[in-house]
N, C-alpha and C positions, 0 to 999 in steps of 0.2 A: 386416141391412145396410140404415143408412136414409141420407136425406139432412139433416144439422144445420147449419142457421143459426150462423154465428163471430160473431156481435155480440147479437142474442139468447134463442138455443138452442130455435130452436122447432125442430121433426123434424118427415120426411114421406116419405112410403113413398116407394120406387125406382124414378122414373117423371124423364119430363125434364124437367125444369125449375129455370132459369139462376139467379134470387136467393129470395131468402126473400120469399113475398108479405107476410107480417109484414108486417119493414120493410127488404124490399128487399137483405140481406143478401147478403154470397159464403156457396154453399152450399159445406158438404166431404160426403166419403160419409166414414161413420160407425158404424163395423166392431160388431157387439156380443161379439160371441165375442173371446178372446185374439190377442193375437200371439205369432205364433211362427215362435223364433227358425234361423233356416237349413230351413226346411221349405222344401226341392220337390218338388214335385206332379211326378209321372209319365205325368200320363195323356197325355204323345205325347212317345214321346224322340224324333219331334221337333224338337224346340224347347224339349229340354232343354238347352239352353246359346245362351235367346234372356233377356229379362226374364217371360218367360207362364212355367219356375222359376217365378218367386212366382205361378202365376195365385192360392192358393188366399187369399191379402193382396188377390187383386185383388176389381176389384167384378162381375164379365163372370160372369150363373149358369150359361151353359149354356156347356159349349166346346167345344159343333160350330157359336158362336157368334162360333168368336174368326178374329178376321182378321188375318196376321201375314205380312210380308218378311224373319221374326226381327233383329227389331228388338231391345235389347240387347246384351247379355252385351260387352259396348265393353272391349278395350284400359285398359289400366291401366300405363304407361307409366315407368321412370325414369327419374332427370335423370341424363347424364354428361357433361351439353358443357352446357348452358345455365345447371346455379348454378355455378359459373364466375365467368359472366356477373356477381354478384352478392357484391360484395366481401364476405369470412367468412364467409360460409353456411357452416355445418357442417354444415345439418338432414338434410333429407329434399323431395324434389322429384318429385311425378308430373300426370303430364299424363293425364286424363282422356280420350280419344280416343272423341267422340261423332259423327265426321266418317265414323267407318262403318259407325253406319244406312245400313239399304239403300240410302235415298235420300239419303243425308250429311251428318243433322239429329238431335238428339236430336228435332223433332215427334215423331219415329214412334213411344219412347213412346206420345205423348199424346192420337197419335192412331189408332197399330191401338187402343191401348181402347177412344175417344169414337166412334171407328164400327163395334166388334161391339157396344157398347150401341147406338148406332145403329138398327144390324139387326137386332139384339132385342127391340128395343123396336121393330120392326116398318115403320118408315122404307125413305122408298127416294127419298130426295134428304139432298144436304146441304150445306150450304155453310156456306165457313171466308173469315174473314179475313183475310187474312194482307199480310206484307212478303217474305215469296216465303220462306220454308221447311215453314213451318209448309199453306203452298197447295203446292208440290209434295207433301210429306206423304199432303194430304187425295186429291185427285189420285188418287197412286201405289197409292191403299191402295181408291179407288175404285175403278177400275181392278179389283183383286182383288178386289175386293167383287157386282159388277158393281150397283152404290149412281148413280144419279144425282148429280156431285156441280158449284156451279157455285164457283167462287171469285174472292175481289174483292180488286185489290193497287194502294195505290197507281200510277200513271201515273209514278213515277221508280224503282220496283225495277229492280235488273238484270236485262237483258233475260238471262243466263242463268237466273235463276229463272223468266224466265214461259217461258221456250223449254220449258223441263222440266216443269213445269207443263202445258204445251200439247203433249207427246210423251205426256201419259198420257190422255188426249180429252177431260180434262178444258174444261167453256163456262173464261170465262177473261174474267173484267167488269173492265179499268181505270182508276181513280178517280180524275177530279182531285184531290188534295188531298195528306190525309197519312194513316196511318196510322187512325184513327180516323174515319176521314171511307166510309173501308170494312167496320167494325166498326162506323156506323151503322146502311150498308144492308141489310149481314148478319142485324142482329141485326131488320131490319124487314123481310124476309126468311123470320125461325124465325119468327116473330112472329108475322109474320098467314098465308107460303102453305106451310105445309105442309112445310119445310124444316127437319133435325137442327143444328143450330146448331154447327161446332167449330172454331171460333174461342180459336187458342190461349190466350185473358184467363185469368181467373180461369170464364166464366161455364161453361164443363163440367164439373161438379164429379167425373166418370169422367174427362175425360180429362188433368188437372192430378193426383186422382189414385196417373197410373201412370207420375209421375214421380218417387216415394220411392224406384221398383226405383234407381236410380241411388247411393242412396245405402249399400241391398240387396248391390247387388255392391260397390261400395268395403270394407264394412265384410266380406266376402268375402276380395278381392283384398286389404287389408294385414291378413288374418287376426285380426279383431278390433281388429285394430291404430286408434287414430281420430285421423282429422287435427287440428294444433292450426289449422291455417284448409281453407276450400272458399275459390274462389275465382269467381262465379259471372253472366256474362254477365247482365243484368236490362234486361227492359223493363217489362210488367207484373212479372211476379215469378213466375207457375208455380212455373221448376224449385228456384226455390229456398229457399221451400215445402216442395215436392217435395223436398228433403235436407232442411232443417230436421222431417221428417212422418217421410220414413225412417230418421234419427237416433232423433227421439220417442223411435219405437216398438220398435226396437236398442236403446234402456237402461230400456223400460221392462219388454222379455222380461230381461233378465239380474237386474233387479231390485231389482239394486246402491244400494246409500241416496248421494247426492251426485253423480249420475250428471250426464255436460254435452253437452253436445253440441262441436263443431264449434265457431267463430269464420268465422258466415258474412260472407264477405266482394261487397253487394251491387256489379258495375261496371258504370255507366255511362259514355255518350261526349259529350262536355263541349257538343258539340252539342242535349241532348237528357238533360237530365240534371235532370228531376222529384222521384227520391226520395234524387238525394246533396241540390239544394240542399233539402227536407225538413231531411235530418239535418244538413245543415252549419250550417243557422239554427236547429238547437231547435227542432224543428213536430211534431206528432205528426198533421198533415193536411197529407198532397201538395196540391200547390194546382197544376193542369193547365203543359201545356209549349207554351210561344207560341213558331214560326218553331223548327222542326225540321229542325237542319240535320251532316250525320256523313256522310261515309260508311261507317256501321255498320249497317247498315238494317233489320238485324236489332233492332237495338233504340231504334230510332227511332220510337223509341211515348213523343207527348205529358201521351194519357191520358185526354184530355178525352171526358167521360160519363160515365168509370167509373175516374175518383178517389179512389175507392175500395181499388181494387185496389193500386196504389201505397202507402197509406197500410197495407195490410196489411205490405205485404213491406216496409216501415221497420219497425211494429214488432217481424219474426221476425231485423229483424236486430238491434236493438234486446235482444230476447231471448235470443238468439244469441251478445251482448257482441260483437260485429259493426261494421262499419260499411260506407257509402257513399262509394266515391267515382267522380271521375269521371276521362277517356283523353283528351288531344288527339287528332285522325285524325292530327296527325304519329306520336306516340307509341303508336300502333295499327298502323301501317302498319309502325315500327321491330319492331313484335311479329308482327307478320305473318311478315318476313325473319329472324328470330331466332330464330321457327320451323320455320319450313321453313330452313335453312341450317345450326343447329347440331342440330334435333332430328330431321328427315327429317317432319315432320308438314304437311301444306300444307291452312292454316285462312282462311274470311274473314275481313273485320273484320271482326264481332262473337266469332267461336271465337278470334278472334291479345287480343282486350280484354284479362281475365285477367292477360294473362301483364306487358301494358304495365303495371297495375295494379300489381302482381307488385312489377313495379322500385321504381314510383314507393315503394311503402308502405314497402320496406326500404329504403327509400335514408331515408329520413325518418324511417324504426327504430322500425316500426310495425306491424316483423317477427319476433319472435324467432330471430333467427340459428342456432340452433338447434332449430330446431321441424318438425314433421312439412305441408308444405302441398299440397293440387292443387288444378290449375288444371283446371277444365272448356274443351276447346275441342267448342264446340257445331256450325259447321256448316262442313259440309269449303269450301277454295279456289274451288273449278269455281265453284259458285254464285255469284261478284268476280270474274272472272275478267277485266276493264277498270284492279282498282285494282294486279295486279300488272306488267299492261300498260307502264304508268303511270312503273313504276322502272325504275333501274339494270339491264343483266344483261348477263353476260358473255356477250356471243353476238356473234365475230366471223367473217365469211363469205371466202371460200376458192376466186375467180376460177381462177389452177391450178391442179391437182392433184402437182404438178411445181415447184410450189415449195415446197419443202420448206425453204428455208428458212424465208419465210416462217411457216413452220406453225413452226418452230424458236422465232425467235423472241417467237412469241405464246404458246409453254409452258412462254415460260425455259429454253429445253434449251440448251443450253452445247455451243458448237463443237467 
């Protein structure tokens, strides 16, 4: 195992590096051994239904260092009801439900691996810039490991996410400004004050590497059948990269000629969509976004100071023959309601964004009506209850339990 720069291909021994020393490029974990499809490592039967069943494909070298709360192994739901909302759709629609991870989001995969490597490298304290989900994850896994943790979050972060972070005993610094300001401060603490940085952009190569397990699981759940499209919420884009990497490795294991990967759909909020902007204007370089404004806090990332992350994600979208698309807050709210009321999945705004994008793309005839589609639902609805509280609801107040006539009228029960 080595670290390898995606730009200049410079390699480094496996140590805690956040970017290429030679060119400041993004680093990836590079494995010199061959990938083995469906390799299930039984080192610990208690973790056999988690992402750690693939431990031989991950970067933690000594199993005693693994910090796990049973992340991964999330369900894949077949859509029985929502697909009927897509007029004429005859294909297969699935929801990969990452909301059931231990702290309620896909970030647990990344943080479990990143903090395990921090332990392996001997760190005693970690820092994480977060819009909420990564912070909750880092705080929980730090509590499990006994490592000191500091979470830096924008002051606009939903209070539910801050309460969850605080519940694990983390030190929280609420930073004025947007996510990129929190990112800048976390980078300073890691570079100058001995913290291991768990921020969930492309900064920590070991954490990012773990997101390929989503593709491994999809391959297993779909019995080797590949989706035509996978829709993914995107801030900086490491989850999309995880799907790209995982399916690329699966293809390599098949040793088939002309193998491909799903079309990866990067979904951003209209109020913060630097990658979509570059995609739609045919640019190769992503520029930072000014004035982020969206209810989807999990993808409200302007990429200021690390625009290269967005540029890399854009490249992977195009290589997969996918697209980048933005959705409005109103479209996201509708998708949240549809997910919960038609499929029983309670998602935060970011988690529902792929469904909003699916509807939009399908109406533009950009999704084949006979295709196999997977939406990644990345975060639980308890992360941002305020949005749901403002929605119309079907609640009624009964003042007199003996007034059965009022109850019958409410429930449309005939006399």
